[in-house]
mmCIF file as Biopython writes it, N, C-alpha, C and O atoms, coordinates in Angstrom:
data_model
#
loop_
_atom_site.group_PDB
_atom_site.id
_atom_site.type_symbol
_atom_site.label_atom_id
_atom_site.label_alt_id
_atom_site.label_comp_id
_atom_site.label_asym_id
_atom_site.label_entity_id
_atom_site.label_seq_id
_atom_site.pdbx_PDB_ins_code
_atom_site.Cartn_x
_atom_site.Cartn_y
_atom_site.Cartn_z
_atom_site.occupancy
_atom_site.B_iso_or_equiv
_atom_site.auth_seq_id
_atom_site.auth_asym_id
_atom_site.pdbx_PDB_model_num
ATOM 1   N N  . MET A ? 1  ? 109.240 -85.704 -45.322 1.0 0.0 1  A 1 
ATOM 2   C CA . MET A ? 1  ? 108.280 -84.638 -44.996 1.0 0.0 1  A 1 
ATOM 3   C C  . MET A ? 1  ? 107.090 -85.199 -44.217 1.0 0.0 1  A 1 
ATOM 4   O O  . MET A ? 1  ? 106.590 -84.550 -43.299 1.0 0.0 1  A 1 
ATOM 5   N N  . SER A ? 2  ? 106.631 -86.409 -44.581 1.0 0.0 2  A 1 
ATOM 6   C CA . SER A ? 2  ? 105.455 -86.974 -43.926 1.0 0.0 2  A 1 
ATOM 7   C C  . SER A ? 2  ? 105.757 -87.245 -42.445 1.0 0.0 2  A 1 
ATOM 8   O O  . SER A ? 2  ? 104.923 -86.997 -41.574 1.0 0.0 2  A 1 
ATOM 9   N N  . LEU A ? 3  ? 106.976 -87.762 -42.176 1.0 0.0 3  A 1 
ATOM 10  C CA . LEU A ? 3  ? 107.331 -88.049 -40.781 1.0 0.0 3  A 1 
ATOM 11  C C  . LEU A ? 3  ? 107.354 -86.769 -39.966 1.0 0.0 3  A 1 
ATOM 12  O O  . LEU A ? 3  ? 106.893 -86.756 -38.824 1.0 0.0 3  A 1 
ATOM 13  N N  . ILE A ? 4  ? 107.885 -85.687 -40.536 1.0 0.0 4  A 1 
ATOM 14  C CA . ILE A ? 4  ? 107.945 -84.406 -39.820 1.0 0.0 4  A 1 
ATOM 15  C C  . ILE A ? 4  ? 106.532 -83.913 -39.521 1.0 0.0 4  A 1 
ATOM 16  O O  . ILE A ? 4  ? 106.256 -83.439 -38.419 1.0 0.0 4  A 1 
ATOM 17  N N  . LYS A ? 5  ? 105.635 -84.027 -40.508 1.0 0.0 5  A 1 
ATOM 18  C CA . LYS A ? 5  ? 104.257 -83.576 -40.304 1.0 0.0 5  A 1 
ATOM 19  C C  . LYS A ? 5  ? 103.586 -84.380 -39.196 1.0 0.0 5  A 1 
ATOM 20  O O  . LYS A ? 5  ? 102.892 -83.815 -38.351 1.0 0.0 5  A 1 
ATOM 21  N N  . VAL A ? 6  ? 103.793 -85.703 -39.196 1.0 0.0 6  A 1 
ATOM 22  C CA . VAL A ? 6  ? 103.204 -86.557 -38.158 1.0 0.0 6  A 1 
ATOM 23  C C  . VAL A ? 6  ? 103.737 -86.156 -36.788 1.0 0.0 6  A 1 
ATOM 24  O O  . VAL A ? 6  ? 102.975 -86.087 -35.824 1.0 0.0 6  A 1 
ATOM 25  N N  . GLY A ? 7  ? 105.032 -85.892 -36.693 1.0 0.0 7  A 1 
ATOM 26  C CA . GLY A ? 7  ? 105.625 -85.489 -35.414 1.0 0.0 7  A 1 
ATOM 27  C C  . GLY A ? 7  ? 105.036 -84.189 -34.915 1.0 0.0 7  A 1 
ATOM 28  O O  . GLY A ? 7  ? 104.757 -84.052 -33.724 1.0 0.0 7  A 1 
ATOM 29  N N  . ILE A ? 8  ? 104.843 -83.239 -35.801 1.0 0.0 8  A 1 
ATOM 30  C CA . ILE A ? 8  ? 104.262 -81.946 -35.398 1.0 0.0 8  A 1 
ATOM 31  C C  . ILE A ? 8  ? 102.830 -82.151 -34.905 1.0 0.0 8  A 1 
ATOM 32  O O  . ILE A ? 8  ? 102.431 -81.569 -33.897 1.0 0.0 8  A 1 
ATOM 33  N N  . ILE A ? 9  ? 102.058 -82.979 -35.614 1.0 0.0 9  A 1 
ATOM 34  C CA . ILE A ? 9  ? 100.662 -83.226 -35.213 1.0 0.0 9  A 1 
ATOM 35  C C  . ILE A ? 9  ? 100.630 -83.896 -33.840 1.0 0.0 9  A 1 
ATOM 36  O O  . ILE A ? 9  ? 99.817  -83.529 -32.992 1.0 0.0 9  A 1 
ATOM 37  N N  . VAL A ? 10 ? 101.508 -84.875 -33.617 1.0 0.0 10 A 1 
ATOM 38  C CA . VAL A ? 10 ? 101.552 -85.570 -32.327 1.0 0.0 10 A 1 
ATOM 39  C C  . VAL A ? 10 ? 101.903 -84.586 -31.214 1.0 0.0 10 A 1 
ATOM 40  O O  . VAL A ? 10 ? 101.293 -84.614 -30.145 1.0 0.0 10 A 1 
ATOM 41  N N  . GLU A ? 11 ? 102.879 -83.719 -31.458 1.0 0.0 11 A 1 
ATOM 42  C CA . GLU A ? 11 ? 103.279 -82.743 -30.440 1.0 0.0 11 A 1 
ATOM 43  C C  . GLU A ? 11 ? 102.127 -81.798 -30.123 1.0 0.0 11 A 1 
ATOM 44  O O  . GLU A ? 11 ? 101.901 -81.465 -28.960 1.0 0.0 11 A 1 
ATOM 45  N N  . LEU A ? 12 ? 101.389 -81.360 -31.157 1.0 0.0 12 A 1 
ATOM 46  C CA . LEU A ? 12 ? 100.252 -80.463 -30.928 1.0 0.0 12 A 1 
ATOM 47  C C  . LEU A ? 12 ? 99.196  -81.162 -30.078 1.0 0.0 12 A 1 
ATOM 48  O O  . LEU A ? 12 ? 98.662  -80.565 -29.143 1.0 0.0 12 A 1 
ATOM 49  N N  . PHE A ? 13 ? 98.887  -82.427 -30.394 1.0 0.0 13 A 1 
ATOM 50  C CA . PHE A ? 13 ? 97.894  -83.171 -29.614 1.0 0.0 13 A 1 
ATOM 51  C C  . PHE A ? 13 ? 98.353  -83.317 -28.160 1.0 0.0 13 A 1 
ATOM 52  O O  . PHE A ? 13 ? 97.551  -83.179 -27.236 1.0 0.0 13 A 1 
ATOM 53  N N  . LEU A ? 14 ? 99.656  -83.598 -27.960 1.0 0.0 14 A 1 
ATOM 54  C CA . LEU A ? 14 ? 100.178 -83.739 -26.606 1.0 0.0 14 A 1 
ATOM 55  C C  . LEU A ? 14 ? 100.048 -82.429 -25.841 1.0 0.0 14 A 1 
ATOM 56  O O  . LEU A ? 14 ? 99.633  -82.424 -24.682 1.0 0.0 14 A 1 
ATOM 57  N N  . LEU A ? 15 ? 100.400 -81.316 -26.485 1.0 0.0 15 A 1 
ATOM 58  C CA . LEU A ? 15 ? 100.311 -80.014 -25.814 1.0 0.0 15 A 1 
ATOM 59  C C  . LEU A ? 15 ? 98.872  -79.717 -25.427 1.0 0.0 15 A 1 
ATOM 60  O O  . LEU A ? 15 ? 98.607  -79.256 -24.317 1.0 0.0 15 A 1 
ATOM 61  N N  . VAL A ? 16 ? 97.932  -79.981 -26.346 1.0 0.0 16 A 1 
ATOM 62  C CA . VAL A ? 16 ? 96.518  -79.719 -26.051 1.0 0.0 16 A 1 
ATOM 63  C C  . VAL A ? 16 ? 96.051  -80.620 -24.913 1.0 0.0 16 A 1 
ATOM 64  O O  . VAL A ? 16 ? 95.372  -80.159 -23.995 1.0 0.0 16 A 1 
ATOM 65  N N  . GLY A ? 17 ? 96.408  -81.900 -24.967 1.0 0.0 17 A 1 
ATOM 66  C CA . GLY A ? 17 ? 95.990  -82.837 -23.922 1.0 0.0 17 A 1 
ATOM 67  C C  . GLY A ? 17 ? 96.554  -82.449 -22.564 1.0 0.0 17 A 1 
ATOM 68  O O  . GLY A ? 17 ? 95.837  -82.486 -21.564 1.0 0.0 17 A 1 
ATOM 69  N N  . ILE A ? 18 ? 97.824  -82.079 -22.515 1.0 0.0 18 A 1 
ATOM 70  C CA . ILE A ? 18 ? 98.444  -81.696 -21.241 1.0 0.0 18 A 1 
ATOM 71  C C  . ILE A ? 18 ? 97.792  -80.433 -20.695 1.0 0.0 18 A 1 
ATOM 72  O O  . ILE A ? 18 ? 97.528  -80.339 -19.496 1.0 0.0 18 A 1 
ATOM 73  N N  . SER A ? 19 ? 97.530  -79.454 -21.574 1.0 0.0 19 A 1 
ATOM 74  C CA . SER A ? 19 ? 96.918  -78.204 -21.114 1.0 0.0 19 A 1 
ATOM 75  C C  . SER A ? 19 ? 95.523  -78.467 -20.565 1.0 0.0 19 A 1 
ATOM 76  O O  . SER A ? 19 ? 95.145  -77.897 -19.542 1.0 0.0 19 A 1 
ATOM 77  N N  . LEU A ? 20 ? 94.746  -79.331 -21.238 1.0 0.0 20 A 1 
ATOM 78  C CA . LEU A ? 20 ? 93.401  -79.659 -20.747 1.0 0.0 20 A 1 
ATOM 79  C C  . LEU A ? 20 ? 93.496  -80.396 -19.413 1.0 0.0 20 A 1 
ATOM 80  O O  . LEU A ? 20 ? 92.702  -80.133 -18.510 1.0 0.0 20 A 1 
ATOM 81  N N  . TRP A ? 21 ? 94.472  -81.331 -19.272 1.0 0.0 21 A 1 
ATOM 82  C CA . TRP A ? 21 ? 94.642  -82.092 -18.039 1.0 0.0 21 A 1 
ATOM 83  C C  . TRP A ? 21 ? 95.010  -81.150 -16.885 1.0 0.0 21 A 1 
ATOM 84  O O  . TRP A ? 21 ? 94.493  -81.293 -15.777 1.0 0.0 21 A 1 
ATOM 85  N N  . VAL A ? 22 ? 95.901  -80.190 -17.146 1.0 0.0 22 A 1 
ATOM 86  C CA . VAL A ? 22 ? 96.300  -79.227 -16.107 1.0 0.0 22 A 1 
ATOM 87  C C  . VAL A ? 22 ? 95.094  -78.381 -15.699 1.0 0.0 22 A 1 
ATOM 88  O O  . VAL A ? 22 ? 94.909  -78.099 -14.516 1.0 0.0 22 A 1 
ATOM 89  N N  . LYS A ? 23 ? 94.272  -77.976 -16.672 1.0 0.0 23 A 1 
ATOM 90  C CA . LYS A ? 23 ? 93.082  -77.190 -16.344 1.0 0.0 23 A 1 
ATOM 91  C C  . LYS A ? 23 ? 92.135  -77.998 -15.468 1.0 0.0 23 A 1 
ATOM 92  O O  . LYS A ? 23 ? 91.550  -77.458 -14.529 1.0 0.0 23 A 1 
ATOM 93  N N  . LYS A ? 24 ? 91.976  -79.299 -15.766 1.0 0.0 24 A 1 
ATOM 94  C CA . LYS A ? 24 ? 91.112  -80.155 -14.947 1.0 0.0 24 A 1 
ATOM 95  C C  . LYS A ? 24 ? 91.668  -80.263 -13.538 1.0 0.0 24 A 1 
ATOM 96  O O  . LYS A ? 24 ? 90.911  -80.186 -12.570 1.0 0.0 24 A 1 
ATOM 97  N N  . LEU A ? 25 ? 92.999  -80.444 -13.403 1.0 0.0 25 A 1 
ATOM 98  C CA . LEU A ? 25 ? 93.611  -80.546 -12.077 1.0 0.0 25 A 1 
ATOM 99  C C  . LEU A ? 25 ? 93.413  -79.243 -11.307 1.0 0.0 25 A 1 
ATOM 100 O O  . LEU A ? 25 ? 93.091  -79.275 -10.119 1.0 0.0 25 A 1 
ATOM 101 N N  . ASN A ? 26 ? 93.599  -78.103 -11.961 1.0 0.0 26 A 1 
ATOM 102 C CA . ASN A ? 26 ? 93.439  -76.817 -11.288 1.0 0.0 26 A 1 
ATOM 103 C C  . ASN A ? 26 ? 92.001  -76.621 -10.829 1.0 0.0 26 A 1 
ATOM 104 O O  . ASN A ? 26 ? 91.771  -76.125 -9.726  1.0 0.0 26 A 1 
ATOM 105 N N  . SER A ? 27 ? 91.028  -77.001 -11.656 1.0 0.0 27 A 1 
ATOM 106 C CA . SER A ? 27 ? 89.620  -76.846 -11.282 1.0 0.0 27 A 1 
ATOM 107 C C  . SER A ? 27 ? 89.303  -77.751 -10.091 1.0 0.0 27 A 1 
ATOM 108 O O  . SER A ? 27 ? 88.552  -77.362 -9.196  1.0 0.0 27 A 1 
ATOM 109 N N  . LYS A ? 28 ? 89.881  -78.974 -10.078 1.0 0.0 28 A 1 
ATOM 110 C CA . LYS A ? 28 ? 89.648  -79.877 -8.945  1.0 0.0 28 A 1 
ATOM 111 C C  . LYS A ? 28 ? 90.273  -79.304 -7.679  1.0 0.0 28 A 1 
ATOM 112 O O  . LYS A ? 28 ? 89.694  -79.405 -6.597  1.0 0.0 28 A 1 
ATOM 113 N N  . GLN A ? 29 ? 91.459  -78.700 -7.812  1.0 0.0 29 A 1 
ATOM 114 C CA . GLN A ? 29 ? 92.123  -78.122 -6.640  1.0 0.0 29 A 1 
ATOM 115 C C  . GLN A ? 29 ? 91.279  -77.003 -6.053  1.0 0.0 29 A 1 
ATOM 116 O O  . GLN A ? 29 ? 91.170  -76.888 -4.832  1.0 0.0 29 A 1 
ATOM 117 N N  . ILE A ? 30 ? 90.674  -76.167 -6.911  1.0 0.0 30 A 1 
ATOM 118 C CA . ILE A ? 30 ? 89.866  -75.058 -6.417  1.0 0.0 30 A 1 
ATOM 119 C C  . ILE A ? 30 ? 88.633  -75.605 -5.701  1.0 0.0 30 A 1 
ATOM 120 O O  . ILE A ? 30 ? 88.230  -75.078 -4.664  1.0 0.0 30 A 1 
ATOM 121 N N  . ARG A ? 31 ? 88.032  -76.670 -6.256  1.0 0.0 31 A 1 
ATOM 122 C CA . ARG A ? 31 ? 86.814  -77.228 -5.654  1.0 0.0 31 A 1 
ATOM 123 C C  . ARG A ? 31 ? 87.128  -77.977 -4.371  1.0 0.0 31 A 1 
ATOM 124 O O  . ARG A ? 31 ? 86.518  -77.718 -3.334  1.0 0.0 31 A 1 
ATOM 125 N N  . GLN A ? 32 ? 88.100  -78.925 -4.436  1.0 0.0 32 A 1 
ATOM 126 C CA . GLN A ? 32 ? 88.411  -79.766 -3.283  1.0 0.0 32 A 1 
ATOM 127 C C  . GLN A ? 32 ? 89.928  -79.820 -3.107  1.0 0.0 32 A 1 
ATOM 128 O O  . GLN A ? 32 ? 90.570  -80.737 -3.619  1.0 0.0 32 A 1 
ATOM 129 N N  . PRO A ? 33 ? 90.514  -78.855 -2.393  1.0 0.0 33 A 1 
ATOM 130 C CA . PRO A ? 33 ? 91.980  -78.802 -2.290  1.0 0.0 33 A 1 
ATOM 131 C C  . PRO A ? 33 ? 92.581  -80.005 -1.570  1.0 0.0 33 A 1 
ATOM 132 O O  . PRO A ? 33 ? 93.627  -80.508 -1.982  1.0 0.0 33 A 1 
ATOM 133 N N  . SER A ? 34 ? 91.931  -80.480 -0.488  1.0 0.0 34 A 1 
ATOM 134 C CA . SER A ? 34 ? 92.514  -81.572 0.291   1.0 0.0 34 A 1 
ATOM 135 C C  . SER A ? 34 ? 92.555  -82.858 -0.528  1.0 0.0 34 A 1 
ATOM 136 O O  . SER A ? 34 ? 93.564  -83.563 -0.528  1.0 0.0 34 A 1 
ATOM 137 N N  . LEU A ? 35 ? 91.450  -83.168 -1.232  1.0 0.0 35 A 1 
ATOM 138 C CA . LEU A ? 35 ? 91.408  -84.407 -2.010  1.0 0.0 35 A 1 
ATOM 139 C C  . LEU A ? 35 ? 92.410  -84.355 -3.160  1.0 0.0 35 A 1 
ATOM 140 O O  . LEU A ? 35 ? 93.079  -85.350 -3.437  1.0 0.0 35 A 1 
ATOM 141 N N  . SER A ? 36 ? 92.523  -83.196 -3.839  1.0 0.0 36 A 1 
ATOM 142 C CA . SER A ? 36 ? 93.432  -83.098 -4.975  1.0 0.0 36 A 1 
ATOM 143 C C  . SER A ? 36 ? 94.884  -83.281 -4.522  1.0 0.0 36 A 1 
ATOM 144 O O  . SER A ? 36 ? 95.676  -83.915 -5.220  1.0 0.0 36 A 1 
ATOM 145 N N  . LYS A ? 37 ? 95.237  -82.724 -3.345  1.0 0.0 37 A 1 
ATOM 146 C CA . LYS A ? 37 ? 96.609  -82.893 -2.847  1.0 0.0 37 A 1 
ATOM 147 C C  . LYS A ? 37 ? 96.886  -84.366 -2.587  1.0 0.0 37 A 1 
ATOM 148 O O  . LYS A ? 37 ? 97.973  -84.852 -2.900  1.0 0.0 37 A 1 
ATOM 149 N N  . LYS A ? 38 ? 95.919  -85.086 -2.018  1.0 0.0 38 A 1 
ATOM 150 C CA . LYS A ? 38 ? 96.118  -86.524 -1.760  1.0 0.0 38 A 1 
ATOM 151 C C  . LYS A ? 38 ? 96.298  -87.267 -3.070  1.0 0.0 38 A 1 
ATOM 152 O O  . LYS A ? 38 ? 97.176  -88.124 -3.173  1.0 0.0 38 A 1 
ATOM 153 N N  . THR A ? 39 ? 95.475  -86.954 -4.089  1.0 0.0 39 A 1 
ATOM 154 C CA . THR A ? 39 ? 95.587  -87.662 -5.360  1.0 0.0 39 A 1 
ATOM 155 C C  . THR A ? 39 ? 96.920  -87.356 -6.033  1.0 0.0 39 A 1 
ATOM 156 O O  . THR A ? 39 ? 97.528  -88.247 -6.625  1.0 0.0 39 A 1 
ATOM 157 N N  . ILE A ? 40 ? 97.384  -86.109 -5.951  1.0 0.0 40 A 1 
ATOM 158 C CA . ILE A ? 40 ? 98.671  -85.735 -6.571  1.0 0.0 40 A 1 
ATOM 159 C C  . ILE A ? 40 ? 99.804  -86.488 -5.879  1.0 0.0 40 A 1 
ATOM 160 O O  . ILE A ? 40 ? 100.712 -86.992 -6.541  1.0 0.0 40 A 1 
ATOM 161 N N  . LYS A ? 41 ? 99.754  -86.566 -4.531  1.0 0.0 41 A 1 
ATOM 162 C CA . LYS A ? 41 ? 100.804 -87.298 -3.809  1.0 0.0 41 A 1 
ATOM 163 C C  . LYS A ? 41 ? 100.789 -88.765 -4.213  1.0 0.0 41 A 1 
ATOM 164 O O  . LYS A ? 41 ? 101.849 -89.356 -4.419  1.0 0.0 41 A 1 
ATOM 165 N N  . SER A ? 42 ? 99.598  -89.366 -4.331  1.0 0.0 42 A 1 
ATOM 166 C CA . SER A ? 42 ? 99.519  -90.778 -4.715  1.0 0.0 42 A 1 
ATOM 167 C C  . SER A ? 42 ? 100.042 -90.981 -6.137  1.0 0.0 42 A 1 
ATOM 168 O O  . SER A ? 42 ? 100.684 -91.992 -6.421  1.0 0.0 42 A 1 
ATOM 169 N N  . LEU A ? 43 ? 99.770  -90.022 -7.036  1.0 0.0 43 A 1 
ATOM 170 C CA . LEU A ? 43 ? 100.265 -90.140 -8.407  1.0 0.0 43 A 1 
ATOM 171 C C  . LEU A ? 43 ? 101.793 -90.049 -8.435  1.0 0.0 43 A 1 
ATOM 172 O O  . LEU A ? 43 ? 102.443 -90.776 -9.186  1.0 0.0 43 A 1 
ATOM 173 N N  . LYS A ? 44 ? 102.370 -89.157 -7.620  1.0 0.0 44 A 1 
ATOM 174 C CA . LYS A ? 44 ? 103.830 -89.012 -7.607  1.0 0.0 44 A 1 
ATOM 175 C C  . LYS A ? 44 ? 104.483 -90.284 -7.091  1.0 0.0 44 A 1 
ATOM 176 O O  . LYS A ? 44 ? 105.479 -90.740 -7.653  1.0 0.0 44 A 1 
ATOM 177 N N  . PHE A ? 45 ? 103.936 -90.862 -6.029  1.0 0.0 45 A 1 
ATOM 178 C CA . PHE A ? 45 ? 104.524 -92.090 -5.462  1.0 0.0 45 A 1 
ATOM 179 C C  . PHE A ? 45 ? 103.855 -93.310 -6.084  1.0 0.0 45 A 1 
ATOM 180 O O  . PHE A ? 45 ? 104.200 -94.443 -5.747  1.0 0.0 45 A 1 
#
């Protein structure tokens, strides 16, 4: 049971972190679209 609880907590933290990261990326895109596209391309490659 403890392992299952830890896994659920980790998944929740990951979901929250990813959602916050996506919100930050979207806000950067709205502010500076050209720079954000360059950073996304550099991250992919």
